[in-house]
C-alpha positions in Angstrom: 114.6 138.6 97.4 117.5 139.7 95.1 121.5 140.5 96.7 120.0 144.4 97.1 117.4 143.6 98.6 118.7 140.7 100.9 121.2 143.5 102.1 118.9 146.2 102.8 116.2 143.5 104.7 119.0 142.4 106.7 120.3 145.5 108.0 116.4 146.4 109.3 117.1 142.5 110.6 120.1 143.4 112.0 118.2 147.2 114.1 115.7 145.0 114.9 117.4 142.8 116.8 119.6 145.8 117.7 116.6 147.5 119.0 115.9 145.0 120.4 118.3 144.3 123.2 119.0 148.3 123.9 115.2 148.1 125.4 115.4 144.5 126.8 114.6 145.9 130.3 111.1 147.5 128.8 109.6 143.7 128.5 108.2 140.9 130.4 110.3 138.1 131.3 107.4 135.8 130.9 104.4 135.6 128.3 101.1 136.5 129.6 99.4 134.9 126.8 96.4 131.9 126.9 97.7 128.8 125.6 96.7 128.0 122.1 96.8 131.8 121.7 98.6 132.0 118.5 96.5 129.6 116.2 93.9 132.2 116.1 96.1 134.9 114.7 97.3 133.0 111.2 95.0 131.6 108.5 94.8 127.8 109.2 97.0 127.9 105.9 100.0 128.3 103.7 99.2 131.5 101.0 99.0 130.7 97.7 100.0 134.1 96.5 103.3 135.6 98.2 103.4 138.3 101.0 105.9 140.9 101.6 108.5 141.0 103.3 107.2 144.4 105.2 103.5 142.1 106.1 105.9 139.2 107.7 108.4 141.3 109.5 105.2 142.6 110.4 103.8 139.8 112.2 107.4 139.2 114.0 105.9 141.7 117.0 102.6 141.5 116.3 101.8 137.4 117.0 105.4 136.0 118.2 107.1 138.4 120.9 103.6 138.2 122.8 104.8 134.5 122.8 108.1 135.4 123.0 110.3 131.6 122.7 108.1 129.9 124.2 105.0 129.0 123.4 105.2 131.3 120.4 108.3 128.4 119.4 105.8 125.2 119.8 102.5 127.0 118.8 104.2 128.4 115.6 105.3 125.0 114.4 102.3 123.4 114.9 101.0 125.2 112.9 103.3 125.6 110.5 103.5 121.7 110.0 99.8 121.4 109.1 100.4 124.0 106.4 102.8 121.9 104.9 100.5 118.8 105.6 97.7 119.9 103.9 100.3 121.5 101.1 101.3 117.8 99.9 98.1 117.3 101.2 98.4 114.3 104.2 96.0 112.6 105.5 94.1 114.5 108.1 95.0 112.0 110.6 98.6 113.1 110.0 97.8 116.8 111.4 97.0 118.4 114.8 94.7 120.7 114.2 92.3 121.7 117.4 92.2 118.6 119.1 94.1 115.6 116.8 96.1 112.6 118.1 98.7 113.7 115.2 100.9 116.4 114.1 104.4 117.7 113.2 107.6 118.3 114.1 110.5 119.4 113.2 113.3 117.6 113.8 117.3 118.2 112.4 117.7 115.0 109.5 115.4 112.3 107.8 118.2 110.7 109.6 116.9 112.0 113.2 113.0 111.1 112.4 114.3 107.3 110.6 115.9 106.6 114.3 113.0 108.2 116.3 110.6 106.6 114.3 112.0 102.9 114.7 113.2 104.0 119.0 109.0 104.5 119.3 108.2 101.2 117.0 110.4 99.0 119.3 109.3 100.7 122.6 105.8 99.6 121.0 106.6 96.6 119.9 108.1 95.2 123.0 105.4 96.8 125.4 102.9 94.5 122.8 105.0 91.8 122.8 105.0 92.1 126.4 101.1 91.8 127.0 100.8 89.0 124.4 103.0 86.8 126.2 104.5 87.2 129.8 106.6 85.1 129.8 109.0 86.8 127.5 111.0 89.3 129.3 112.2 92.9 127.3 116.2 91.5 126.5 114.5 87.9 124.7 111.6 90.3 122.7 115.3 92.5 121.8 117.1 90.2 120.9 114.1 88.7 117.8 113.4 92.6 116.4 114.3 92.7 113.2 113.6 96.2 111.8 113.5 96.4 107.4 114.5 98.8 104.4 115.2 98.7 100.6 118.5 97.6 99.7 118.7 100.8 97.2 117.5 102.9 101.1 120.4 105.7 102.4 122.6 104.1 104.8 120.9 105.8 107.6 118.5 104.1 108.1 121.0 100.8 108.8 122.6 103.3 111.6 119.2 103.9 113.0 119.2 100.4 113.6 122.3 100.0 114.9 122.0 102.6 117.4 118.4 101.1 118.5 119.8 98.0 118.9 118.0 95.8 116.5 118.6 93.5 113.7 118.0 94.7 110.4 118.0 93.4 106.9 117.6 94.6 103.4 114.6 93.6 101.0 115.7 93.4 97.2 114.4 95.9 94.8 112.8 95.1 91.7 114.2 96.2 88.2 112.9 100.0 88.7 115.3 99.9 91.9 111.6 99.5 94.1 110.6 97.6 96.8 107.2 95.4 96.3 104.7 93.6 98.5 105.7 90.2 97.2 109.3 90.6 98.9 108.5 91.9 101.8 106.0 89.2 102.3 109.0 86.8 101.7 111.2 88.2 104.2 108.8 89.1 106.2 107.3 84.5 105.8 110.9 83.8 106.7 111.3 85.6 109.8 108.4 85.1 111.7 108.7 80.8 110.6 112.3 81.8 112.5 110.8 83.1 115.6 111.6 86.1 115.0 109.6 89.8 115.5 109.5 92.2 112.7 109.3 95.4 114.0 109.7 97.8 111.5 109.7 98.7 108.0 111.3 101.5 106.3 109.2 102.5 102.8 112.2 105.2 100.4 109.9 107.9 98.4 112.6 108.9 95.7 115.8 106.9 97.1 119.5 108.6 96.9 121.6 106.8 94.3 118.5 106.7 91.8 115.3 108.0 93.0 112.7 105.3 92.9 110.4 105.4 94.7 108.6 101.7 96.9 105.0 100.8 96.0 103.1 101.7 99.4 100.3 100.7 98.0 101.7 97.0 98.4 103.7 97.5 100.9 101.0 99.8 103.4 98.9 97.1 103.4 101.2 94.1 105.0 102.9 96.5 108.0 99.2 96.9 108.5 98.2 93.4 109.0 101.8 92.4 110.7 101.4 95.2 113.2 104.5 96.9 111.6 105.1 100.1 112.0 105.7 101.9 107.7 107.7 104.7 108.3 107.9 106.5 105.3 111.5 108.7 103.9 110.6 110.8 101.4 113.5 113.3 102.7 115.2 114.5 99.1 111.5 113.8 96.7 108.6 115.3 99.7 108.5 118.5 98.5 107.4 118.1 95.1 104.3 116.8 96.1 103.6 119.8 96.9 102.3 120.1 93.1 99.2 118.0 91.8 101.0 116.3 89.2 104.2 114.7 91.4 100.9 113.8 94.2 100.2 110.3 93.4 104.1 109.5 94.0 102.6 109.9 97.4 99.7 107.3 97.3 99.9 104.5 100.4 100.8 107.3 102.7 97.4 106.6 104.9 99.0 103.3 105.6 101.8 104.8 107.2 102.5 105.4 111.1 105.2 108.1 110.5 106.3 110.3 106.8 108.9 112.6 106.8 111.2 114.8 104.2 112.8 117.4 104.8 112.1 121.0 103.6 116.1 122.6 103.9 116.9 119.7 100.1 114.5 121.2 98.2 111.3 123.5 99.8 114.0 127.0 100.3 114.3 126.8 103.2 117.9 126.6 105.2 119.0 123.8 107.1 118.1 122.6 109.5 114.8 121.7 108.2 113.8 118.6 108.7 109.2 118.3 108.5 108.0 115.5 110.8 104.7 113.5 110.9 102.7 110.7 113.2 99.4 109.7 113.7 99.4 108.9 116.9 101.9 111.3 118.4 101.5 108.9 121.9 103.1 106.6 120.2 106.3 109.3 120.2 105.8 110.5 123.4 105.6 107.3 125.4 108.9 106.2 124.3 110.9 109.7 125.1 108.5 110.9 128.0 110.0 111.5 131.4 108.2 114.5 134.6 110.7 115.8 136.4 109.5 118.8 138.4 111.8 121.5 136.3 109.9 121.1 133.1 106.2 120.8 134.1 103.9 124.0 133.7 101.6 125.1 135.3 99.7 125.2 131.3 100.7 121.6 130.6 96.8 120.4 132.5 95.2 122.6 130.1 92.5 120.7 128.2 93.6 122.8 125.1 95.7 120.4 123.0 99.5 122.8 122.8 99.9 122.3 126.5 98.9 118.3 126.9 101.7 117.5 128.1 102.3 114.8 124.8 102.5 118.1 123.0 105.6 119.4 124.4 107.7 118.5 121.6 111.2 117.6 123.8 108.9 114.3 124.2 109.6 114.0 120.0 113.4 114.2 119.8 116.6 112.7 121.1 117.5 116.6 122.5 116.1 118.0 124.8 116.8 121.7 123.4 115.4 123.1 120.4 115.5 125.9 117.9 113.6 128.1 116.7 113.1 126.4 113.3 109.5 127.1 112.3 109.9 131.1 112.2 112.3 130.3 108.9 109.5 127.5 107.3 106.7 130.8 107.9 108.8 133.0 106.6 109.4 130.5 103.2 106.2 129.6 103.4 104.8 133.2 103.0 107.0 134.3 101.1 107.0 132.6 98.0 103.3 131.5 98.9 102.2 127.6 97.5 102.3 128.7 94.2 106.1 129.6 93.8 107.0 126.8 95.9 105.5 124.9 92.9 106.9 126.7 90.0 110.0 126.1 91.9 109.9 123.0 91.9 108.6 122.6 88.7 111.8 124.5 87.1 114.2 121.8 88.5 112.0 118.8 87.4 112.3 120.7 83.2 115.7 121.0 83.4 116.8 117.9 84.8 114.4 116.6 81.3 116.2 119.1 79.4 119.9 117.6 80.6 118.0 114.0 79.8 117.6 115.0 76.9 121.3 116.3 75.9 122.0 113.0 77.3 119.8 110.8 74.7 120.8 112.9 71.6 124.6 111.4 72.1 125.0 107.5 71.3 128.3 107.1 73.5 126.5 107.7 76.9 122.7 105.8 77.9 119.9 107.0 80.8 120.0 104.6 83.7 116.8 105.2 85.7 113.8 107.0 85.6 114.0 110.4 84.8 111.3 111.7 87.8 112.5 114.2 89.7 115.0 116.3 89.6 117.9 113.5 89.5 119.1 112.1 85.8 121.5 109.5 86.7 123.7 108.1 83.2 127.1 107.1 82.3 128.8 106.4 79.5 128.1 103.2 77.6 131.3 101.2 78.9 133.0 99.6 81.8 132.7 100.9 85.2 136.6 102.0 85.9 136.0 104.1 81.8 133.1 106.4 83.9 135.0 106.4 87.0 137.5 108.3 85.3 134.7 110.4 83.4 134.4 111.3 87.2 137.4 111.6 88.2 137.8 114.4 84.7 134.7 115.9 85.8 135.3 116.4 89.1 138.7 118.0 89.2 137.7 120.0 86.1 136.0 122.2 89.5 133.5 123.4 87.1 130.5 121.2 88.1 130.2 119.0 90.7 128.7 115.2 90.7 127.9 112.7 93.0 128.4 108.3 91.3 126.1 106.1 92.5 126.1 102.0 91.9 123.2 100.7 90.4 123.2 96.8 91.6 127.0 96.3 89.6 126.9 99.4 87.2 129.1 102.7 88.3 126.1 105.5 88.2 127.3 108.7 87.2 124.6 111.3 88.9 123.3 114.9 87.5 121.4 116.6 90.0 119.7 119.5 89.4 119.9 121.5 93.7 120.2 125.1 92.9 117.4 128.5 93.9 119.2 130.1 91.2 119.6 127.5 88.2 118.9 128.5 84.5 118.5 126.7 81.2 122.0 128.0 80.4 123.7 126.3 83.2 122.6 122.8 82.1 124.4 123.3 78.5 127.1 124.3 80.0 127.5 121.7 82.3 126.4 118.5 79.3 129.0 121.0 76.8 131.8 120.5 79.9 131.0 116.9 80.2 130.7 116.2 76.4 133.9 117.6 75.5 135.4 115.9 79.2 134.2 112.1 77.5 135.4 112.6 73.7 139.0 113.4 75.3 138.8 110.7 77.6 138.0 108.1 74.8 140.1 109.2 72.5 142.8 109.0 75.7 141.9 104.5 76.2 141.4 104.1 72.8 145.4 105.4 71.9 145.5 102.7 75.0 
């Protein structure tokens, strides 16, 4: 919606909230809906085409309010994660459906999803090893556990291991900055020979430095064979998988135990909304479930999946409380439709290739990694110091903002297409600005 419609709809929402508060005494304090009431009231997949704000807004009173914040909060979330999972063609095992063993949850960030996965994997492995070797104490096993991730993985993976109290090792990436099966197998063999217990591997789809993709089809079978939990972090890139032409980048997800991406990064959903799926939700609840009396519910023994104790979302996360985050996902998926969101992704990818083309036309510059989605890694041909100086001049001018990275020992500039309103004219402007600053910088360097 444009600014004018946003003002109109915002005022309508304020009026709705004010009316709710004024008439709150006329509402029940506790819902009388039956468990699983919400799923039959809405379609089982996201709409292909956009729907009107009026239609979405009407459903607030019709579908959400009868369930108040809970169970509506939980029930809408399970359905929205199924919608989103179907949009990226996740294997059926990751969906909740009506009686599945898997399912999705909205975490605050990909960092949380990685941590939750690692902690669940740790608990699962400790229990398995204790059954196999009863003579080992939990402390004995903890001291031998090892997690793994690419040397290109986000720092949050290392942080998760730090919080989880386990060792973590980097697996060397190849010339395309991807981890392949042979590299993982080599380090696993070495560590097992030393008496260590590999238990967790975080594969990255769309690394932060250059948007490279670990080779799931090679890594997945190794993890499955070795009883290693494979978590997939696709925080940025995962949104692109709603487009059929990019879905192949997710091939191999069927080997994973958990998978995560952030709709708040590239799918037009406001922060925070980090979608996480697991094949077996009992793997999470087995690690985090506690049952004090004040958290028990008279419906929890119901046969309906939504009320089985393993589907209370406070067993899927670190905090006990949670916001109604699925509501904004519901609005976005309906108001844009799958086709609208696909076009948003495709437009950004087109613009990234436009920028790549402009860079390649200038012989002073080079592209440093394959441009797959909306990120272009580039630099001036020359020293790291020269490129640091260029970045400094770009960011100090405050017309555009770039964030750098290191690819091996090379200092690289990253041009990321991010804004919902970005157009081709902005790309041309950005390149002209960078080019002019580069010209001035090179002239200065030649004079030194």
